[in-house]
N, C-alpha and C positions, 0 to 999 in steps of 0.2 A: 381444851379450855377455849371458850368462845370470847370474842371481843366484848360482847354484851355483858357476860357474866364476870368479867375480870374485876377483882376487888379494887383495882386502881383506876377504874374507869371514871372519868371526870363527871361530876354531877351536871345534868342538863341545865340546872338553874344558873350555872356559871356562864352559860352561853348567851351571847347577844344575837338576836335574830338578824341584825344587820350584817353579821359576820358571814353568813351563808350566802354563797354566790348565786346559786340556782333558786329561782322562785317558781313555785307551783301553786296554782289556784284550784281549790276544790269547788266543783259545781254540782248541781243536782236538783231534782224536783223536791218540793217540800215533803218531809217525812221519808226521805230516802236514806237517812242515817248519816249524812255527810258530816254533821258536827260531831257525832260520836266517833266517826272515823278520824276526824281531825284530832280529837282528844287522844285517841289511841296512838296516832302517829307521833305526836309531840310529847306524850307521856303525861302522867297525872300532875307533875310539878308545874306544867305550863298550861293547864286547862283554863279556858276563858270563863269569866263570870257568867252566871246563869241569867235568864230573862231575855227579853227581846233585845236584839242588837240592831243598830242602825248602820254600823260600820263593820268592815271585815275584822275577824280575829286573825292574829298572826302568831306563829310559833315555829320553833326549830326542831327537826327530827334528826336523830342520830342514825346514820346508815350502818347497819350491822356488817361486820367483817371479821371472820374467825381468825384472819391473819394477825389482827391486833393482839389477840391473846397470846399467840405464839411469839410475837416480837416482845411482848411484855415479859414473858418467861426468859427470853434471851438477855434483854437489856436491863431488866429490873428497874424500870423508871419510877419516878414519883407519881406521874400522871399518864393516863392513856386517853387520847382524845380522838373520837371517831370523826369521819367526814360528816358534813351536815347538809341538809336540804331545808329550805324555808317553805312553809305551807301557809296559805291564806284560806280562811273559811268565810265565804260570802255570807252576809246576813240572810235570814230566811226570806224567800221570795213571797210577795203578796199574791194571793190567789188570782187576782185579776191580771197579773203581769206574766203569768206562766207562758202564755202563748204569744207573747210580744217580744220583739227584739230587745236584747240586753242594751242598756244605755247608761249614761251618767257615770257615776263613780265606779260601778261594776265594770263597765266596758273598759275604762281606762286601766284598771287593775288587770283585767283579762288580757288586754293587748300587751301589757308590759311583761306578762308571765313568760317563762321559758317553756312551760308545759302546762297542760290541764289534766286534772284528775276528775273524772265523772263518776260520782257515786250513783249506782243504779239499784233501786230497791228490788230484792228478790226474796224477801221474807214475808211471811204472813203474820199479822199481829192485829187482832180484832180491836184492841184498845187504841191502836194508832191507824185510823182509817186513811186510805190512799185518797189523794186529792181527786183523782179521776175515777174513783169508785171501785177499782179492782187492782190487784197486783199483776202487772204485765211488764216484765223487764224489757222485752223487745219493743213494745210500744213506747216505753219511756226513753229508751235509747234513741229511737227515731224522733221523738218529740224534742229532745235536747240537741240532737244533731241538727234538726231543723232550726232551732233557736240560734245556734252558733252560725249556721249558714246564712240565716236572715240578717244577722248583724253584719256579716261580710258583704252581703248583697247591697245593703244600704250604703256602705262606704264606697263600693264599686260604682253604684249609680251616681252618687254625688261627685266622684272624681271624673267620671265620663262627662257629666254635665259641665263640670268646671273646664275640662279640656275643650269642649265645644265652644265655650265662651272665649277661651284663650286663643283658639284658632282664628277668630274673627280679626284680631289685630296682630297676629304673629308674623314675624319676618320669615323669609324662605327657610333659613337654617333652623329656626325654632319650629316652624311648621312641620318639617320632616320628623323631628323628634316627637312632637305631640301626636302626630298621626301613628307613629310606631307604638307609642304607649297606648293610644286609644284602641288600636287593633288588638293588642295583647289583652287589655282589660275587658274588651267586649267578648273575646274568646273565652277568657277565664270565667267571666260572668255567665256565659251561656252554659259552660260545663257545670258550674255551681248550681244553676237552675235545674240541671238534669241530675242533681243530687250527687255530683262528684266533688268531694272536698278538695280544696286547693292542694293539700299534701299529696293527693293521688293523681294530680294532673301532670301532663308532660310539659315541662317548662325548660327552656334553654337557659344557659348561664346568665345571659343579659336580663331575662325576665325574672330570674330568681333574685338578682341584685336589685332590680327595680321594686320588687315586692317587699323587700326587707323593711322599708320605712312604713309600710301600711300595717304591719303587725296583724295580719288576718288571723282570725281565730281557728279557721279550718285548716290553716297551714301548720299549726303548732302540734308537737307531739301530744298524743292523747292516751291516757291510761283509763280503761273502763274497769272500775272496781265494783263488781256485783256483790251487793251486801246480802248475804244469805243468813238464814236462821240457824240457830244452834242445832236443831234437830236434823239438819242435812249435812253437818260437818263430816260425817263418816265417808261420804262420797264427794267431798269438795273438789278433789283433784280431777275426778272424772268430769264434774260439772265445768271446771275451768277449761279442760281440754275441749269439750264440746263448744263452749262459748268462744274459745280462741279460734276454732275452725270456722266459726261464723263471722267473727268480727276482726280478728287480728290481721294486720296488713302493714305495709310500710308506714311507719310513724304512729301506729296504733297497737297497743298491747292490752292484754286482758288479765285480770286477777280476780279471785273470789276471796271474800273476807267476811267474817261476822263482826261488824263494827261494834255492836253492843258488848259482845264478849271481850273483844280486844280492849275496849275502853275500861272494862273492869279489870282485866289482866294488867293494864298499865299501872294500876295502883299497888301491885304486888312486887316483891323483889324477884330477882332473876330465877332463883331456885324454885320458888313457889309457882312462878309462871310456867316453868317447864313441867313441873309435876302436874299442874292443872291441865295443861295442854295435852299431855299424854293420857290423862284420865278421860278427857273429852274426845280423844282421837283426832286432835287438831295440831299435832306437832309439826306438820309440814305446811300449815296454812296460818297466815297471820300478817301483822303489819310489817314484819321483817321481810316477808316475801314481796309485799307491795313496794317497799322501799328499794329492794334489789331490782325489781322489774322497772321501777321509775329510773334508777340509775342507768340501766341498760337502754331504756327507751331514749334517754337524753344523750346517749353515746358517750358517757363519761367513764373514765378509768381512775383508779386510785393509786397514788404513790404515797410513800411514807417518809417521814423525817424523824431522826432521833437526835435530840439536842436539849441540853440543859435539864436533864432529868425528865424529859417528856417524849413519848412516842405518839406521833400524830399522823392521822390520815388526811389526805387532801384529794379533792376531785377536780379533774380537768378534762376537757374534751380529748378524745383519743387522738394521738399523734401531735399533741401540743408540743412545740419546741421547748427545750429545757429552759432557755432564758425566760420565756413567757411563764412557764410553770413556776419558776423562782419568783416572778412578779406576783403570783397569787399569795405568796407568803409576805413579801414586802416589796414595794416598788424600788427601793434601793438595791435589792438583790438582782433585779432585772437590769437596772441601769449600770451596775458595776459588775455584771456577770463575768467570771473568769472561766470556770469550768464546773462540771458536775461529776461527782464521784458516785458511781451507780453499782448496786448489788441487787440482782433479781431476788425476790422473796424466796423462791425455791432453793437458791444457792445458800442464802443465809440460814434457812431452816436446816439444810443438810449440814452446813459447817458448824452451826451451833454457837458461834461467837464471831465478832468482828475481827478479832486477831487471827482466827483460823481462816476466815474468808480472805483476808489479806495474804496470809501465808500460802493459800492455794491459788492465789492469783485470779480470783473471780471478781474482784473489785475493778471496775473499768473507769477510765477517764473519758468523758464525753464533752463535746463542744456545745455551743449555744443552740445549734439546729438539731440536736439529737431529739427524736420523737419519743416522748414519755410513753413507757409501756406499763400496763397494769401490773401492780405488785412491785415496782421499782422502789428500792430503799435508796434515798438520794441525800448526799451532802452537797450543798451548793457553796462554791467558793466565789467570793465577790470582793470588790474593793471600791469604796466611794470616799 
């Protein structure tokens, strides 16, 4: 039984978008299918209203995890709550802005994002003409990569100019710091002009710390979602493998998906979706795969809590200390952290009950610095 199909799974309508910690912005050229992908990711219950939008749409996606179903069978909770990711869908770009740097409200949202999802059109549809006259996914990737890089270059140029002004009246101690920053930014800018995104550049630890405040777009994790047509679903995995060979790298992942199909499937119940997927030969391709790839790209792991009739999944960065993971549930739990009682999922599944896990001695007591591992089932003890 999967987490998605479990009858106790909480309704996505009960979720507040503000509750999800990780923020992903969907970008793409007009008619790339990014809004259909957004609809599919967040489910039919959270679809934005139709018509032209001037502001981004926002919604929460539930991250699939088959372990939730197994835990529900063991604990028989009243509710099963998956981990969440928040997605933002930018309003459609105006034709005249496609080849210009992103600015204004869009830039601010993109800079705050934890990752970007680039929808790339790879489907043919005569009724939906491509802005550039033909369907060419590789050209479109290059165009959007250039758009993101141009935005970073504008920020770099402005900061370098600002440093040059500050150097005129700087004291000796300040001058040394400004010169170091200027040298680093000039080198980064030069690499970016040679089409090397910041995420792929060789940076020392001091430079990485310096760049955090800039929130450069080409430094963010990027998932390329190639939006294919239903007629090519049968060889989707081979398409994905070929595209990954070309584009996947450190901080960049690749997935293929039929956004139109997935948006339609989002309106069905779990059993209907699975039956339809199998009939279309698309059982291994879909938004669940996109969400799992995004979780991996972000470097996140899942841990589980069982409390008050609820089994819930939480996502934190890999090796997050136990005390900080407790803080994702409630700040009081981090402040008053005493210890964590931990059972790995595999051990719980083998034992079949909490009592048996205790009897076999697989429940461990860990301190505040224990690095959270994927699949940990944790009870946090705290006192405030």
